C-alpha positions in Angstrom: 97.7 59.7 73.4 96.3 59.0 77.1 98.7 58.5 79.1 97.7 55.0 80.3 101.1 53.2 81.0 100.6 50.7 78.2 103.1 51.2 75.0 102.3 50.9 71.6 104.8 51.4 68.4 104.6 54.0 66.3 107.4 54.9 63.3 109.0 58.3 63.3 106.3 60.0 61.0 103.3 59.3 62.9 102.7 57.1 60.7 101.0 53.6 62.4 99.3 50.0 61.2 95.6 50.7 61.6 95.3 47.3 63.2 97.1 49.0 65.6 94.8 51.9 65.9 92.0 50.0 66.2 93.8 48.6 69.3 94.5 51.4 70.8 91.6 52.8 70.1 89.7 49.9 72.2 92.2 49.6 74.6 91.1 53.4 75.2 87.4 52.7 75.2 87.2 50.0 77.3 89.4 51.1 80.3 89.4 55.1 80.4 86.4 56.7 83.1 83.8 57.4 80.3 85.7 57.3 77.6 82.5 57.5 75.1 81.6 60.9 76.6 85.0 62.4 76.3 84.5 65.3 73.8 86.8 65.4 70.7 87.4 68.7 68.6 88.0 67.8 65.0 87.6 70.9 61.9 83.7 71.0 62.1 83.5 71.6 65.6 83.1 69.0 68.7 81.8 65.2 69.3 81.3 62.6 71.3 83.8 59.6 70.7 80.5 58.2 71.0 79.1 60.2 68.2 82.3 60.0 66.5 82.5 56.0 65.9 78.8 56.4 65.2 79.5 58.8 62.0 82.4 56.2 61.3 80.9 53.4 61.3 77.4 54.8 59.0 80.2 56.0 56.6 81.4 52.3 56.6 78.5 51.3 56.2 77.7 53.3 53.2 80.8 52.5 51.6 80.6 48.4 52.0 76.8 48.9 50.6 78.1 50.8 47.4 80.8 48.4 47.0 78.3 45.0 47.5 75.6 47.0 44.6 78.5 48.4 42.0 79.7 44.1 42.6 76.2 43.3 41.7 75.4 46.1 38.8 78.8 44.8 36.7 78.6 40.7 38.6 81.7 41.1 40.3 
């Protein structure tokens, strides 16, 4: 975690609520210089924060579309 001086509370197993994590990410993106251009290292290589967020948004939109299609097909 970036040392920004703001405290976010996690339990001892580093499990945390999605809301707190979203708030932390939003805080970092708004307070750190060039936060969206920073590089993340993950199992498939590297990506900028901007590209990772775009990828996650795209996946979330696809999931939402699948749920809506399933509801439509099954009249739910």
